[in-house]
C-alpha positions as CSV (number, residue, x, y, z in Angstrom):
1,M,36.1,-42.9,-73.7
2,P,37.2,-44.1,-70.3
3,A,39.3,-47.2,-70.4
4,V,38.1,-48.9,-67.2
5,A,35.0,-48.6,-64.8
6,S,35.8,-46.7,-61.7
7,A,34.9,-48.3,-58.3
8,E,31.2,-47.6,-57.6
9,P,30.0,-48.9,-54.3
10,N,26.5,-49.8,-55.4
11,V,27.9,-51.8,-58.3
12,D,30.4,-53.6,-55.8
13,A,27.4,-54.3,-53.5
14,A,25.5,-55.8,-56.6
15,V,28.5,-57.9,-57.5
16,A,28.9,-59.2,-54.0
17,A,25.0,-59.9,-53.8
18,F,25.3,-61.9,-57.1
19,K,28.1,-64.2,-55.9
20,D,26.3,-64.8,-52.6
21,L,23.5,-66.4,-54.5
22,G,25.7,-69.4,-55.2
23,L,23.9,-70.4,-58.4
24,T,24.2,-74.0,-59.7
25,P,25.4,-73.9,-63.2
26,L,23.0,-75.3,-65.8
27,T,23.6,-77.8,-68.7
28,T,20.1,-77.0,-70.4
29,M,17.6,-74.1,-70.6
30,P,15.9,-73.3,-67.4
31,S,12.6,-74.3,-69.0
32,G,13.9,-77.8,-69.6
33,R,13.5,-77.2,-73.4
34,V,15.6,-79.7,-75.2
35,V,15.9,-79.8,-79.0
36,S,18.3,-81.6,-81.3
37,P,21.4,-79.8,-82.2
38,T,20.5,-80.8,-85.8
39,V,16.8,-79.4,-85.8
40,G,16.2,-77.4,-89.0
41,T,13.5,-75.4,-90.9
42,T,10.8,-77.9,-90.4
43,E,10.9,-77.5,-86.6
44,N,11.5,-73.7,-86.6
45,F,15.2,-74.4,-86.0
46,G,14.2,-75.1,-82.4
47,Y,12.8,-71.7,-81.6
48,R,9.4,-71.1,-80.1
49,T,6.5,-69.5,-82.2
50,Y,4.7,-66.5,-81.0
51,D,1.8,-68.6,-79.8
52,Q,4.0,-71.0,-77.9
53,I,5.6,-68.2,-76.1
54,N,2.1,-66.7,-75.1
55,Q,0.9,-70.1,-73.9
56,E,4.1,-70.7,-71.8
57,L,3.6,-67.3,-70.2
58,A,0.0,-68.2,-69.5
59,N,0.9,-71.4,-68.0
60,L,3.6,-69.9,-65.7
61,A,1.0,-67.5,-64.3
62,S,-1.6,-70.3,-63.7
63,A,1.1,-72.5,-61.9
64,N,2.5,-69.7,-59.8
65,P,-0.6,-67.4,-58.8
66,T,1.2,-65.6,-56.0
67,L,4.5,-65.1,-57.9
68,V,3.5,-64.5,-61.4
69,S,0.9,-62.1,-63.1
70,L,0.2,-62.4,-66.7
71,K,-0.4,-59.0,-68.4
72,T,-1.5,-57.9,-71.9
73,A,-0.2,-54.5,-73.0
74,P,-2.7,-51.9,-73.8
75,R,-1.9,-51.5,-77.4
76,K,-1.9,-54.3,-80.0
77,S,0.8,-54.5,-82.6
78,V,0.4,-52.9,-86.0
79,E,-1.1,-56.1,-87.4
80,G,-3.4,-56.5,-84.3
81,R,-1.5,-59.0,-82.3
82,D,-1.6,-59.0,-78.5
83,I,1.7,-58.2,-76.7
84,K,2.0,-60.4,-73.5
85,Y,4.4,-59.9,-70.5
86,V,4.6,-61.0,-66.9
87,E,5.1,-59.3,-63.6
88,I,7.2,-61.5,-61.0
89,T,7.6,-61.0,-57.4
90,N,6.6,-62.5,-54.1
91,D,3.1,-61.6,-53.3
92,V,2.7,-60.2,-56.8
93,G,-0.9,-58.7,-56.4
94,N,0.4,-56.4,-53.7
95,Y,1.8,-53.2,-55.0
96,D,4.0,-52.3,-52.1
97,G,6.6,-50.0,-53.5
98,K,9.4,-52.4,-54.6
99,P,11.9,-51.1,-57.2
100,V,11.1,-52.4,-60.7
101,Y,13.5,-54.5,-62.8
102,F,12.4,-54.3,-66.5
103,M,13.7,-56.7,-69.1
104,M,12.5,-56.7,-72.8
105,G,13.4,-58.9,-75.7
106,S,13.3,-58.8,-79.3
107,I,12.4,-55.3,-80.2
108,H,14.0,-56.4,-83.5
109,G,11.9,-59.3,-84.5
110,D,14.4,-61.4,-86.3
111,E,16.6,-61.5,-83.2
112,W,15.0,-64.8,-82.0
113,A,18.0,-65.7,-79.5
114,A,17.2,-62.5,-77.6
115,G,13.6,-63.4,-77.1
116,E,14.5,-66.8,-76.0
117,H,17.1,-65.6,-73.5
118,T,14.4,-63.2,-72.1
119,L,11.9,-66.0,-71.7
120,E,14.4,-68.5,-70.3
121,F,15.3,-65.8,-67.7
122,I,11.7,-65.8,-66.7
123,Y,11.8,-69.5,-66.0
124,D,15.3,-69.2,-64.4
125,V,14.2,-66.9,-61.6
126,I,10.9,-68.6,-61.1
127,N,12.4,-72.1,-60.9
128,T,15.5,-71.0,-58.9
129,S,13.5,-69.1,-56.3
130,K,11.8,-72.4,-55.3
131,T,15.2,-74.1,-54.5
132,N,17.6,-71.0,-53.6
133,P,16.3,-68.9,-50.6
134,K,18.7,-66.3,-51.8
135,V,17.1,-65.9,-55.1
136,K,13.6,-66.0,-53.5
137,A,14.8,-63.2,-51.2
138,L,15.6,-61.1,-54.4
139,L,11.9,-61.2,-55.1
140,D,11.1,-59.8,-51.7
141,K,13.1,-56.6,-52.7
142,T,12.2,-56.1,-56.5
143,R,9.4,-56.6,-58.9
144,M,10.4,-58.0,-62.3
145,I,8.4,-56.9,-65.4
146,V,9.5,-59.0,-68.4
147,I,8.2,-58.8,-72.3
148,P,9.9,-61.7,-74.0
149,V,9.0,-60.3,-77.5
150,V,8.2,-56.6,-78.1
151,N,8.1,-56.8,-81.9
152,V,5.6,-59.7,-82.3
153,D,4.8,-59.0,-85.8
154,G,8.5,-59.1,-86.7
155,W,8.9,-62.3,-84.6
156,V,6.0,-64.0,-86.7
157,R,7.5,-62.7,-90.0
158,N,11.1,-63.1,-89.0
159,R,12.0,-59.5,-89.9
160,R,13.8,-56.9,-88.0
161,A,11.1,-54.0,-88.3
162,N,7.6,-54.0,-87.2
163,C,4.7,-53.6,-89.8
164,G,4.2,-50.0,-89.4
165,G,5.8,-47.0,-91.5
166,I,5.5,-43.9,-93.5
167,T,3.8,-45.7,-96.5
168,A,0.8,-47.9,-96.9
169,P,1.0,-51.8,-97.0
170,P,1.1,-53.5,-100.4
171,A,-2.3,-54.5,-101.7
172,G,-3.8,-57.7,-99.8
173,S,-1.1,-57.2,-96.9
174,T,-1.3,-55.7,-93.4
175,C,2.4,-55.0,-93.2
176,V,4.3,-52.3,-94.6
177,T,7.2,-53.6,-96.7
178,T,10.1,-51.6,-95.1
179,G,8.5,-51.1,-91.6
180,V,9.9,-49.3,-88.6
181,D,13.1,-50.1,-86.8
182,M,11.6,-49.6,-83.4
183,N,14.8,-49.2,-81.7
184,R,15.2,-46.0,-83.7
185,N,11.7,-44.7,-82.8
186,Y,11.9,-43.7,-79.2
187,P,11.3,-39.9,-79.0
188,F,14.4,-38.7,-77.2
189,G,16.9,-37.6,-79.7
190,W,14.7,-38.8,-82.6
191,G,15.0,-37.2,-85.9
192,S,18.6,-36.8,-86.8
193,N,18.6,-39.9,-89.0
194,I,22.0,-41.1,-87.6
195,G,21.9,-44.8,-88.1
196,V,18.4,-44.8,-89.6
197,T,16.7,-44.0,-92.8
198,F,13.4,-41.9,-93.1
199,A,11.2,-45.0,-93.5
200,A,12.7,-46.9,-90.6
201,R,12.7,-44.2,-88.0
202,G,8.8,-44.0,-88.2
203,L,6.1,-41.2,-88.8
204,G,7.2,-39.4,-85.7
205,P,8.9,-39.5,-82.4
206,G,7.5,-42.7,-80.6
207,S,4.9,-43.3,-83.1
208,E,4.9,-47.1,-82.8
209,P,2.3,-48.9,-80.6
210,E,4.9,-51.3,-79.5
211,V,7.2,-48.7,-78.5
212,Q,4.6,-46.9,-76.7
213,N,3.8,-50.0,-74.7
214,T,7.4,-50.1,-73.5
215,M,7.4,-46.5,-72.7
216,D,4.2,-46.8,-70.6
217,I,5.9,-49.5,-68.5
218,V,8.8,-47.4,-67.7
219,K,6.6,-44.3,-67.0
220,S,4.3,-46.0,-64.7
221,N,6.7,-48.0,-62.8
222,Q,9.8,-47.1,-60.8
223,V,12.2,-48.9,-63.2
224,V,15.6,-48.7,-61.6
225,A,17.2,-51.1,-64.0
226,L,16.2,-51.8,-67.8
227,L,17.8,-54.4,-70.1
228,T,16.6,-54.5,-73.8
229,N,17.9,-57.7,-75.0
230,H,19.3,-57.9,-78.6
231,N,21.6,-60.2,-80.6
232,N,24.2,-60.9,-81.9
233,S,27.1,-58.6,-81.3
234,H,28.3,-60.3,-78.2
235,A,28.5,-57.2,-76.3
236,F,27.0,-54.7,-73.7
237,F,26.1,-51.1,-74.9
238,Y,25.0,-48.2,-72.6
239,P,24.0,-44.6,-73.3
240,G,24.8,-42.4,-75.3
241,L,24.0,-43.0,-78.9
242,E,25.8,-40.1,-80.5
243,V,29.4,-39.1,-80.1
244,A,28.7,-35.3,-80.2
245,A,26.0,-35.9,-77.6
246,G,28.8,-36.8,-74.9
247,F,28.2,-39.1,-71.9
248,P,25.6,-39.4,-69.5
249,A,26.1,-37.8,-66.0
250,D,26.0,-41.1,-64.3
251,L,28.7,-42.6,-66.5
252,E,30.4,-44.1,-63.5
253,S,27.5,-46.3,-62.4
254,I,26.2,-47.0,-65.9
255,R,29.5,-48.1,-67.2
256,G,30.4,-49.8,-63.9
257,L,27.4,-52.1,-63.9
258,S,27.8,-52.9,-67.4
259,V,31.4,-54.0,-67.0
260,A,30.4,-56.0,-63.9
261,M,27.7,-57.8,-66.1
262,A,30.3,-58.6,-68.7
263,A,32.6,-59.8,-65.8
264,A,30.0,-61.9,-64.4
265,T,30.0,-64.1,-67.6
266,N,33.5,-65.0,-66.6
267,N,34.8,-62.4,-69.0
268,G,33.1,-64.1,-72.0
269,Y,31.8,-60.7,-73.0
270,T,34.6,-58.1,-73.4
271,N,32.9,-55.5,-75.8
272,V,31.5,-53.0,-73.2
273,R,31.1,-49.5,-74.3
274,D,28.8,-46.6,-74.9
275,S,26.7,-47.3,-77.9
276,A,28.0,-44.3,-79.8
277,H,31.6,-45.6,-79.8
278,D,30.3,-48.9,-81.4
279,Y,27.9,-47.6,-83.9
280,E,26.1,-44.2,-83.8
281,T,22.2,-44.2,-83.7
282,S,19.3,-42.1,-82.7
283,G,15.9,-42.8,-80.9
284,E,17.1,-46.0,-78.9
285,T,15.5,-47.4,-75.8
286,I,18.3,-47.1,-73.4
287,D,18.8,-43.3,-74.0
288,W,15.2,-42.4,-73.7
289,S,14.8,-44.6,-70.6
290,Y,17.8,-43.1,-68.8
291,Y,17.1,-39.5,-69.5
292,A,13.5,-39.9,-68.5
293,T,14.0,-41.7,-65.2
294,R,17.7,-41.9,-64.4
295,G,17.4,-45.6,-64.0
296,F,20.2,-47.9,-65.2
297,A,19.8,-48.8,-68.8
298,V,21.8,-51.3,-71.1
299,T,21.6,-53.2,-74.4
300,P,23.0,-56.7,-74.0
301,E,24.0,-58.1,-77.4
302,T,23.5,-61.8,-76.6
303,V,25.1,-64.7,-78.6
304,G,27.5,-63.7,-81.3
305,G,31.2,-63.9,-80.9
306,S,31.4,-67.2,-82.9
307,S,31.7,-67.3,-86.7
308,T,29.9,-70.7,-86.8
309,C,26.9,-69.2,-84.9
310,N,26.9,-65.8,-86.9
311,R,25.9,-67.5,-90.2
312,A,23.0,-69.2,-91.7
313,S,23.3,-73.0,-92.2
314,A,21.2,-76.1,-92.1
315,T,20.8,-75.7,-88.4
316,N,21.0,-71.8,-88.1
317,K,18.0,-70.0,-89.3
318,A,20.3,-67.0,-89.5
319,G,23.0,-65.4,-87.6
320,K,20.4,-63.8,-85.4
321,A,18.6,-67.2,-84.8
322,P,21.7,-69.4,-84.6
323,N,21.8,-73.1,-83.6
324,Y,19.5,-73.3,-80.7
325,V,21.5,-76.0,-78.8
326,N,25.2,-75.1,-79.4
327,C,24.7,-71.1,-79.6
328,T,21.7,-69.9,-78.0
329,T,21.6,-72.3,-75.2
330,G,25.3,-72.2,-74.9
331,D,25.4,-68.5,-74.4
332,Y,22.7,-68.6,-71.9
333,T,24.0,-71.5,-69.8
334,G,27.5,-71.5,-70.3
335,F,27.4,-75.2,-71.4
336,V,28.4,-76.3,-74.8
337,P,28.3,-79.9,-76.1
338,A,31.4,-81.6,-76.5
339,D,30.8,-82.1,-80.4
340,A,30.3,-78.2,-80.8
341,A,32.8,-76.3,-82.9
342,A,35.8,-74.9,-81.3
343,D,34.9,-71.3,-81.8
344,I,31.5,-72.0,-80.1
345,K,33.3,-73.5,-77.2
346,T,35.7,-70.5,-76.9
347,A,32.6,-68.1,-77.2
348,Y,30.4,-69.6,-74.7
349,S,31.7,-72.5,-72.7
350,G,31.9,-71.4,-68.9
351,H,30.6,-67.8,-69.9
352,A,27.0,-67.9,-68.9
353,M,24.9,-64.9,-69.9
354,R,22.6,-65.6,-67.0
355,D,25.1,-64.5,-64.5
356,A,25.0,-61.1,-66.2
357,F,21.3,-60.9,-66.0
358,Y,21.3,-62.1,-62.2
359,T,24.0,-59.4,-61.6
360,S,21.8,-56.6,-62.9
361,L,18.7,-58.0,-61.0
362,A,20.8,-58.0,-57.7
363,Y,21.7,-54.4,-58.7
364,A,18.0,-53.5,-58.6
365,T,17.8,-54.5,-55.0
366,I,20.5,-52.1,-53.8
367,A,18.9,-49.1,-52.3
368,G,21.8,-47.0,-52.9
369,G,21.5,-47.3,-56.6
370,H,18.2,-45.4,-56.6
371,S,16.2,-43.4,-54.0
372,V,13.8,-44.4,-51.1
373,I,10.8,-42.5,-49.5
374,N,10.3,-44.1,-46.1
375,G,7.5,-43.3,-43.6
376,T,4.3,-43.8,-42.0
377,A,0.6,-43.5,-43.3
378,P,-2.6,-44.9,-42.4
379,A,-2.9,-48.6,-43.5
380,G,-4.7,-49.1,-46.9
381,Y,-3.9,-45.5,-48.1
382,T,-2.4,-44.9,-51.7
383,L,0.8,-43.2,-52.3
384,K,1.5,-41.7,-55.7
385,V,4.5,-40.0,-57.1
386,T,4.3,-37.9,-60.2
387,K,6.5,-35.7,-62.2
388,D,6.1,-33.8,-65.5
389,F,8.8,-32.4,-67.7
390,N,9.8,-32.2,-71.5
391,L,12.2,-34.2,-73.3
392,Y,13.3,-33.2,-76.7
393,T,13.9,-34.9,-80.1
394,N,17.0,-33.9,-81.9
395,T,17.0,-31.2,-84.6
396,I,14.8,-33.1,-87.1
397,R,16.1,-33.8,-90.6
398,N,13.1,-33.5,-93.0
399,N,12.5,-35.7,-96.0
400,T,12.9,-33.0,-98.5
401,T,15.1,-32.1,-101.4
402,P,17.0,-29.9,-100.9
403,V,17.5,-31.1,-97.2
404,T,15.8,-29.1,-94.5
405,F,15.7,-29.1,-90.9
406,S,13.0,-28.5,-88.2
407,A,13.5,-27.3,-84.6
408,P,13.5,-30.0,-82.0
409,Q,10.1,-31.2,-81.0
410,A,9.1,-31.2,-77.3
411,I,8.0,-34.5,-75.9
412,P,5.7,-34.0,-72.7
413,T,6.7,-36.6,-70.4
414,H,4.6,-37.7,-67.3
415,L,6.0,-40.2,-64.8
416,E,3.5,-41.7,-62.3
417,S,3.5,-44.6,-60.1
418,W,1.8,-45.6,-56.9
419,M,1.9,-48.0,-54.0
420,R,-0.5,-49.2,-51.1
421,V,0.4,-48.6,-47.6
422,P,0.8,-52.0,-45.8
423,A,-1.1,-53.0,-42.7
424,S,1.8,-52.0,-40.3
425,G,1.3,-48.4,-41.6
426,K,5.1,-48.3,-42.4
427,F,6.0,-48.0,-46.0
428,A,9.2,-47.8,-48.2
429,F,8.6,-46.6,-51.5
430,H,11.5,-47.2,-53.8
431,V,11.8,-44.6,-56.5
432,N,14.2,-43.3,-58.9
433,P,16.0,-40.0,-58.0
434,S,13.8,-37.0,-58.5
435,V,16.9,-35.2,-59.5
436,R,17.2,-35.7,-63.2
437,P,20.2,-35.6,-65.5
438,V,20.4,-32.6,-67.9
439,P,19.9,-34.1,-71.4
440,P,22.0,-33.3,-74.4
441,Y,19.1,-32.8,-76.7
442,R,17.1,-29.5,-75.7
443,A,14.8,-27.0,-77.1
444,E,17.8,-25.1,-78.5
445,G,19.3,-28.1,-80.1
446,M,22.2,-30.5,-79.1
447,V,24.4,-29.5,-76.0
448,P,27.1,-32.1,-75.4
449,G,27.1,-33.6,-71.9
450,P,27.5,-34.4,-69.3
451,S,25.9,-31.2,-68.0
452,G,24.7,-32.0,-64.4
453,Y,21.4,-32.4,-63.2
454,Y,18.0,-30.6,-62.7
455,Q,17.1,-30.4,-59.1
456,E,13.5,-31.5,-59.6
457,S,11.0,-32.9,-57.0
458,W,8.5,-35.8,-57.0
459,T,5.0,-34.7,-56.2
460,L,3.8,-37.2,-53.5
461,T,0.2,-37.6,-52.7
462,C,-1.4,-39.6,-50.1
463,A,-5.1,-40.5,-50.7
464,K,-7.7,-42.5,-48.7
465,P,-9.2,-45.8,-50.1
466,D,-11.9,-43.8,-51.8
467,G,-9.5,-41.7,-53.7
468,T,-9.8,-38.5,-51.6
469,V,-6.3,-36.9,-51.4
470,V,-5.7,-35.7,-48.0
471,D,-1.9,-34.9,-48.2
472,T,0.6,-33.6,-50.8
473,K,4.3,-33.0,-50.5
474,Q,7.0,-32.2,-52.7
475,V,10.0,-34.5,-52.2
476,L,13.5,-33.7,-53.5
477,V,15.6,-37.0,-53.3
478,D,18.8,-37.6,-55.0
479,K,20.4,-41.0,-55.9
480,G,21.3,-43.0,-52.7
481,Q,19.2,-40.7,-50.6
482,T,16.2,-41.5,-48.3
483,A,13.4,-39.1,-47.5
484,D,11.6,-39.8,-44.2
485,L,8.0,-38.7,-44.0
486,S,4.8,-38.9,-42.0
487,L,1.9,-38.7,-44.4
488,C,-1.8,-38.5,-44.1
489,T,-1.6,-37.9,-40.4
490,E,-4.9,-36.4,-39.5
491,G,-5.5,-34.6,-36.4
492,G,-8.5,-32.4,-35.4
493,V,-10.6,-30.3,-32.9
494,G,-14.2,-31.1,-32.1
495,G,-17.0,-31.5,-29.8
496,T,-19.9,-33.7,-29.3
497,V,-23.7,-32.9,-29.5
498,P,-25.9,-34.7,-27.0
499,A,-29.3,-36.1,-28.3
500,T,-31.8,-33.2,-27.6
501,L,-35.5,-32.8,-28.2
502,S,-36.7,-29.6,-26.5
503,L,-40.2,-28.2,-26.6
504,T,-41.1,-25.1,-24.8
505,M,-44.9,-23.8,-24.9
506,G,-45.8,-20.0,-24.9
507,A,-48.8,-18.7,-23.2
508,P,-52.1,-20.8,-23.3
509,A,-54.3,-20.3,-26.4
510,S,-57.5,-18.3,-25.6
511,F,-60.7,-18.0,-27.7
512,G,-61.9,-15.1,-25.5
513,A,-65.7,-15.0,-24.8
514,F,-68.0,-17.2,-26.8
515,V,-71.4,-15.3,-27.4
516,P,-74.5,-17.4,-27.0
517,G,-77.2,-17.5,-29.8
518,V,-74.6,-16.3,-32.3
519,A,-73.1,-18.7,-34.9
520,N,-69.4,-18.1,-35.1
521,T,-66.0,-19.8,-35.7
522,Y,-63.5,-18.6,-33.0
523,S,-59.5,-18.7,-33.4
524,A,-56.8,-18.9,-30.9
525,S,-53.1,-19.7,-31.1
526,T,-50.0,-20.2,-29.1
527,T,-46.3,-20.7,-29.8
528,A,-44.0,-23.5,-29.4
529,N,-40.2,-23.2,-29.3
530,V,-38.5,-26.2,-30.9
531,I,-34.8,-27.5,-30.5
532,S,-34.0,-30.7,-32.0
533,T,-30.6,-32.4,-32.9
534,A,-32.4,-35.3,-34.6
535,G,-32.2,-36.2,-38.3
536,D,-36.1,-35.5,-38.4
537,A,-38.8,-34.3,-35.9
538,T,-42.6,-34.0,-35.8
539,L,-44.4,-31.5,-33.4
540,S,-48.0,-32.8,-32.8
541,V,-50.9,-32.1,-30.3
542,A,-53.5,-34.5,-29.0
543,D,-56.4,-34.6,-26.5
544,T,-56.2,-37.7,-24.4
545,G,-58.7,-36.6,-21.6
546,A,-62.5,-37.1,-21.3
547,N,-64.6,-36.3,-24.3
548,P,-61.6,-36.3,-26.5
549,G,-61.3,-33.5,-29.1
550,K,-64.0,-31.3,-27.4
551,L,-63.7,-28.3,-25.1
552,V,-65.6,-29.0,-21.7
553,N,-67.1,-26.9,-18.9
554,G,-67.6,-29.3,-16.0
555,A,-70.2,-31.8,-17.4
556,F,-71.1,-29.8,-20.4
557,A,-69.1,-30.2,-23.7
558,L,-69.2,-28.3,-27.0
559,A,-71.0,-30.1,-29.9
560,T,-68.4,-29.4,-32.5
561,P,-64.8,-30.9,-32.1
562,L,-61.9,-28.7,-31.7
563,E,-59.9,-28.0,-34.9
564,G,-56.0,-27.9,-34.9
565,L,-55.2,-31.3,-33.2
566,G,-52.7,-33.7,-35.0
567,V,-49.4,-32.8,-36.7
568,V,-48.5,-29.3,-36.3
569,K,-45.2,-29.2,-38.2
570,T,-42.4,-31.6,-39.5
571,Y,-38.7,-31.0,-39.6
572,S,-36.3,-32.8,-42.1
573,G,-33.1,-32.0,-40.0
574,P,-31.8,-30.4,-36.8
575,V,-33.4,-27.2,-35.7
576,S,-32.6,-24.6,-33.0
577,N,-35.2,-22.2,-31.4
578,D,-37.8,-22.6,-34.1
579,A,-40.8,-20.6,-33.1
580,A,-43.7,-22.8,-34.3
581,T,-47.4,-21.4,-34.4
582,V,-50.0,-23.6,-33.1
583,T,-53.5,-22.6,-34.3
584,F,-56.9,-23.8,-33.1
585,K,-60.5,-23.1,-34.1
586,Q,-63.7,-23.8,-32.5
587,A,-67.1,-23.5,-34.4
588,I,-70.2,-22.7,-32.2
589,A,-73.8,-22.9,-33.8
590,A,-76.6,-20.2,-33.2
591,N,-78.7,-22.8,-31.6
592,E,-76.0,-24.3,-29.4
593,P,-76.7,-24.2,-25.7
594,L,-73.7,-22.7,-23.7
595,R,-73.4,-23.1,-19.9
596,T,-72.0,-20.1,-17.8
597,G,-68.2,-20.7,-17.1
598,S,-65.1,-21.6,-19.0
599,Y,-64.9,-24.2,-21.6
600,S,-61.2,-25.6,-21.9
601,K,-59.1,-28.7,-22.3
602,T,-55.6,-29.7,-21.3
603,L,-53.8,-30.8,-24.3
604,T,-50.7,-32.9,-24.9
605,F,-47.9,-31.4,-27.0
606,T,-45.2,-33.8,-28.2
607,L,-41.9,-33.4,-30.2
608,S,-40.9,-36.8,-31.5
609,T,-38.2,-38.4,-34.1
610,T,-37.7,-41.5,-36.0
611,N,-33.9,-40.7,-36.6
612,P,-32.3,-39.5,-33.1
């Protein structure tokens, strides 16, 4: 294991950005929450309840509508509880391609200090952004997604596992006795049973709804930095999880930022290492997230480091829910009351965990730590990046006697996120690299890393507001790289059609000779050539002269009207050179007097439209 972190320019930039914030030290939690150091069991040891957390999230969103958006995860917990979280950024309703910083707390339900730290960081960023322009500027550059409590059933029941599992709940209960350790249920590397029992690993890779909620957030956002807050080892743990699996390809930056976070606590945290060299496990959040996205991922193990805090007492619910004022508040703020035990002061006084959180938030704003797709596209269009690939479980140890194993299981993985092109037509889409680290868990089994990278591409589509995709590109972009593109730029060729209604008549219609004294109906026809560019058209013929509707010969007119006047033909769309036949009929009775000469009439032919 490397003894120290190598210099890494993006980590150095994040450290400099954090120091430039000039944060004012705190003496109380950012929310202003104040409880007595001697608070005990009747007051929940000072910790919030599940309902109180949800109410506070709702209040924050209501009070800050352009900064905070309250969300409900799509899947309820095993016992049917909603899982709430917030998104935080300036102009929060505008999905503008910012990189995403994802913090989640208390995937282990009895780790109350981790949930409190996560909630208090929400308050911290919101409140500080209103008084510190440099913190506000961070929210111009990144979107935060924060779930204070992932394992809400475990929080309510004060137990590590959720309420799912491979067995049915006891009679009259909705909660399985053993439950699933959800930080052993993520699909990547699942199944080896290192650091977990058959019952606690879950029915299958990624089987638990609470785990799936967190995976959805990572897969549908460009999460460039992920923190999953636990307690209470007083440490920072990064991938990998098994010694035999080796180190991640991006060890330099992963370990570098983890060390920088620890250093930001004024070196109050000194245990910084890959998780495997602290305790080997399988199916954890950080391993799955890194190998799915190549985004930074770390497990901060908050509080701990104090024997007084790490035990149950009249003012400690347990080591994982220690004294709220001296331990949980002290660890977050770095301020410890004067009457606190000496070991608490040594662990926390002047060693604020919030500074580690802010350092990682600053890192999310550093473009060199991820990738950027810049370019132009029509305002209001939607840009979407997608990628599909398989991750794999470990070789799966089956719950059989004698022990048997199954081949690694493929985990189809779909990444998809989007942004809307701003009014300027210029966009910056911050994404994780398309170039993905080669994982140690593969179809053929475990292959120790690091093993380089897959040269994969993002599929980038550009769609009109109505969803019509007009451009698709493959974009290969590595960490620290920028791709410059012009998208959805539609050119064309064409011409214009002038409004046209054209009517050309053929030779006049002739009935020939009328025979006096003989009853007969005579027929005659002519043609009309029709050209129309209108949406509809009507060809008609009318008699507007003297004795309308009757043929005349000087002062004499036929007794029976001419048939064929009125509408000749209708058209429901454009037409070119249509030869319409116009037919007339004339009836003459046997006793009708006929005058020598020609009977005729000049008629008016009209081509008209109501939809030019």
